[in-house]
Kinemage of the C-alpha trace (Angstrom):
@kinemage 1
@onewidth
@group {chain A} dominant
@subgroup {mainchain}
@vectorlist {calphas} color= white
{ca met a 1} P 12.862 13.173 41.584
{ca thr a 2} L 10.089 11.255 42.478
{ca thr a 3} L 9.875 8.014 43.656
{ca val a 4} L 7.501 6.581 40.780
{ca asp a 5} L 10.356 7.817 38.535
{ca arg a 6} L 13.317 6.263 40.529
{ca gln a 7} L 11.241 3.288 40.531
{ca leu a 8} L 10.255 3.416 36.324
{ca phe a 9} L 14.150 3.764 35.950
{ca leu a 10} L 15.307 0.988 37.729
{ca leu a 11} L 12.918 -1.724 36.584
{ca leu a 12} L 13.560 -0.626 32.894
{ca asn a 13} L 17.382 -0.020 33.195
{ca ala a 14} L 19.340 -3.402 32.132
{ca asp a 15} L 21.319 -4.587 35.368
{ca asp a 16} L 24.329 -6.629 34.655
{ca asp a 17} L 22.127 -9.955 34.915
{ca ala a 18} L 20.494 -9.142 31.419
{ca his a 19} L 20.454 -10.984 28.264
{ca asp a 20} L 23.196 -9.551 26.202
{ca trp a 21} L 20.428 -8.584 23.545
{ca val a 22} L 19.019 -6.718 25.678
{ca ile a 23} L 22.040 -4.542 26.290
{ca asp a 24} L 23.048 -4.724 22.898
{ca gly a 25} L 19.891 -3.580 21.574
{ca gly a 26} L 19.852 -0.799 24.043
{ca gln a 27} L 22.847 0.643 22.991
{ca phe a 28} L 22.152 -0.016 19.306
{ca phe a 29} L 18.953 1.853 19.361
{ca ala a 30} L 20.288 4.312 22.087
{ca ala a 31} L 23.250 5.548 20.438
{ca his a 32} L 22.464 4.354 16.653
{ca ala a 33} L 19.107 4.723 15.417
{ca his a 34} L 19.691 7.505 13.730
{ca trp a 35} L 20.975 5.090 10.928
{ca leu a 36} L 17.099 3.536 10.617
{ca leu a 37} L 16.433 7.256 10.279
{ca leu a 38} L 18.627 8.186 7.616
{ca val a 39} L 18.123 4.891 5.716
{ca leu a 40} L 14.288 5.487 6.205
{ca leu a 41} L 14.468 8.619 4.786
{ca leu a 42} L 16.556 7.993 1.630
{ca val a 43} L 14.146 5.387 0.500
{ca met a 44} L 11.281 7.427 0.340
{ca ala a 45} L 13.556 10.473 -0.921
{ca leu a 46} L 13.827 7.471 -4.074
{ca arg a 47} L 10.629 7.006 -4.053
{ca arg a 48} L 8.876 10.344 -3.923
{ca ser a 49} L 10.921 13.001 -3.670
{ca arg a 50} L 8.087 15.819 -3.226
{ca pro a 51} L 5.707 15.030 -0.538
{ca leu a 52} L 8.462 15.060 1.264
{ca leu a 53} L 9.595 18.412 1.155
{ca arg a 54} L 7.028 20.042 3.360
{ca pro a 55} L 7.111 17.588 6.474
{ca ile a 56} L 11.151 17.191 6.238
{ca gly a 57} L 10.990 20.950 6.763
{ca val a 58} L 8.382 21.651 9.328
{ca ala a 59} L 10.588 18.773 10.980
{ca ala a 60} L 13.806 20.337 10.760
{ca leu a 61} L 11.873 23.478 12.170
{ca ala a 62} L 10.751 21.423 15.094
{ca ile a 63} L 14.110 19.880 15.949
{ca ala a 64} L 15.173 23.153 16.393
{ca phe a 65} L 12.459 24.242 18.584
{ca gly a 66} L 13.363 21.427 20.676
{ca ala a 67} L 16.351 21.365 20.674
{ca leu a 68} L 16.431 25.465 22.162
{ca ala a 69} L 13.939 23.942 24.518
{ca cys a 70} L 16.220 21.726 25.779
{ca glu a 71} L 19.369 23.917 25.622
{ca leu a 72} L 16.953 26.285 27.718
{ca ile a 73} L 15.386 24.180 30.151
{ca pro a 74} L 18.226 23.183 31.788
{ca leu a 75} L 19.437 26.130 33.222
{ca ala a 76} L 16.366 26.507 35.405
{ca trp a 77} L 16.804 22.667 35.995
{ca asp a 78} L 20.205 21.100 35.944
{ca arg a 79} L 18.931 17.792 37.296
{ca pro a 80} L 22.171 14.696 36.769
{ca arg a 81} L 21.327 11.550 34.690
{ca pro a 82} L 20.739 8.288 37.050
{ca phe a 83} L 24.355 7.494 37.008
{ca glu a 84} L 25.777 10.519 38.605
{ca arg a 85} L 23.326 9.300 41.811
{ca gly a 86} L 24.691 6.091 41.891
{ca leu a 87} L 21.470 4.774 40.383
{ca gly a 88} L 21.144 1.380 37.987
{ca val a 89} L 23.338 -0.031 35.437
{ca leu a 90} L 25.394 2.781 32.830
{ca his a 91} L 25.790 0.834 29.627
{ca leu a 92} L 26.643 3.323 27.304
{ca pro a 93} L 29.694 5.730 27.933
{ca his a 94} L 27.770 9.374 28.694
{ca ser a 95} L 28.807 12.581 29.871
{ca gly a 96} L 27.627 13.945 33.206
{ca ser a 97} L 25.026 16.270 30.981
{ca pro a 98} L 22.025 17.351 32.308
{ca ser a 99} L 19.084 14.610 32.393
{ca phe a 100} L 15.997 16.856 31.675
{ca pro a 101} L 14.495 16.644 29.584
{ca ser a 102} L 15.847 14.022 27.183
{ca ser a 103} L 17.298 15.907 23.997
{ca his a 104} L 16.890 12.335 22.126
{ca ala a 105} L 13.265 11.895 22.922
{ca thr a 106} L 12.522 15.480 21.861
{ca ala a 107} L 13.984 15.013 18.343
{ca tyr a 108} L 12.468 12.142 17.673
{ca gly a 109} L 9.306 13.191 19.142
{ca ala a 110} L 9.558 16.270 16.910
{ca leu a 111} L 10.596 14.494 13.879
{ca ala a 112} L 7.270 11.666 14.716
{ca phe a 113} L 4.480 13.927 15.445
{ca ser a 114} L 5.346 16.124 12.299
{ca phe a 115} L 4.896 13.685 10.121
{ca val a 116} L 1.798 12.355 11.994
{ca leu a 117} L 0.421 16.406 12.264
{ca gly a 118} L 0.344 17.217 8.838
{ca ser a 119} L 1.474 15.491 5.928
{ca lys a 120} L -0.090 12.693 3.173
{ca leu a 121} L 2.140 10.242 4.840
{ca arg a 122} L 1.018 9.600 7.905
{ca trp a 123} L 1.863 6.136 7.972
{ca val a 124} L 5.637 7.811 8.210
{ca gly a 125} L 5.130 9.408 11.379
{ca gly a 126} L 3.735 5.999 12.742
{ca val a 127} L 6.514 3.902 11.842
{ca leu a 128} L 8.481 7.301 13.336
{ca leu a 129} L 6.623 7.208 16.518
{ca ala a 130} L 7.344 3.743 16.440
{ca leu a 131} L 10.929 4.292 16.300
{ca ala a 132} L 10.860 7.330 18.848
{ca ala a 133} L 9.775 4.904 20.936
{ca leu a 134} L 12.141 2.387 20.705
{ca val a 135} L 14.976 5.135 21.483
{ca ser a 136} L 13.296 6.496 24.226
{ca leu a 137} L 12.760 3.204 26.205
{ca ala a 138} L 17.021 2.103 25.044
{ca arg a 139} L 17.873 5.420 26.585
{ca val a 140} L 16.398 4.658 29.679
{ca val a 141} L 17.946 0.708 29.607
{ca val a 142} L 21.021 1.653 28.860
{ca gly a 143} L 20.757 3.883 32.230
{ca val a 144} L 21.291 7.845 31.000
{ca his a 145} L 17.795 8.737 31.226
{ca tyr a 146} L 14.947 8.783 33.942
{ca pro a 147} L 11.418 7.763 32.441
{ca phe a 148} L 10.393 11.537 33.233
{ca asp a 149} L 13.443 12.831 31.118
{ca ile a 150} L 11.613 10.890 27.924
{ca ala a 151} L 7.744 11.365 28.894
{ca ile a 152} L 8.891 15.025 28.832
{ca gly a 153} L 11.318 14.849 25.634
{ca ala a 154} L 8.475 13.611 23.825
{ca gly a 155} L 5.987 15.989 25.043
{ca leu a 156} L 8.419 19.292 23.787
{ca gly a 157} L 8.786 17.523 20.696
{ca gly a 158} L 5.553 16.892 19.857
{ca leu a 159} L 4.537 20.816 20.993
{ca ser a 160} L 7.330 21.969 18.554
{ca ala a 161} L 6.053 20.362 15.917
{ca val a 162} L 2.478 21.976 16.850
{ca ala a 163} L 4.172 24.825 16.699
{ca ala a 164} L 6.404 24.117 13.442
{ca his a 165} L 3.006 23.515 11.853
{ca ala a 166} L 1.351 26.725 13.279
{ca leu a 167} L 4.138 29.141 12.318
{ca val a 168} L 4.500 27.075 8.662
{ca glu a 169} L 0.554 27.307 7.802
{ca arg a 170} L 0.962 31.520 9.102
{ca val a 171} L 3.918 31.897 6.197
{ca ser a 172} L 2.244 30.086 3.787
{ca phe a 173} L -1.130 32.019 4.299
{ca trp a 174} L 0.849 34.793 4.038
{ca ala a 175} L 2.921 34.372 0.935
{ca arg a 176} L -0.076 32.858 -0.803
{ca ser a 177} L -1.778 36.059 0.204
{ca arg a 178} L 0.833 37.922 -1.130
{ca thr a 179} L 0.927 36.545 -4.159
{ca ser a 180} L -2.927 36.372 -4.908
{ca gly a 181} L -2.927 40.272 -4.749
{ca gly a 182} L -3.834 40.222 -1.127
{ca leu a 183} L -7.740 39.148 0.716
{ca ser a 184} L -10.948 40.639 -0.759
């Protein structure tokens, strides 16, 4: 663990004297922000369902790519969580699973970047990026991740979105060329 990562963690992790709203807010965003996400996507689906199909499909693929990376990386580097090393204060009950990379930051990043990269609904991507930032910060505030776990998770989410977009574009191009009788 780098000194900078450790120091940033200790700076951002809420101590026992933190205001209740910091701890409560951190717990909400760290564990329950998916409900905000669900409400946002439901409202959008009720307003305009067709433009959502492709970005949600790409996002699902990106999240799957990110989840696979988050399962494989700890096989090579099983980094203990901060509370397992006696660092900071844990404000959210959590198992001793590997800390690196953050699967929350990866999933939220994959979702947000999927909308930012190729959607006509880029403003949704902006909202999702803000939510991803809140969730990511909250995971450090409540003591379950180091900042480096979050940064790499967000980067993996972005790379997963790029890969998902590339694959969907390739498949779409292939499907269009097959239905139009091939390329001239």
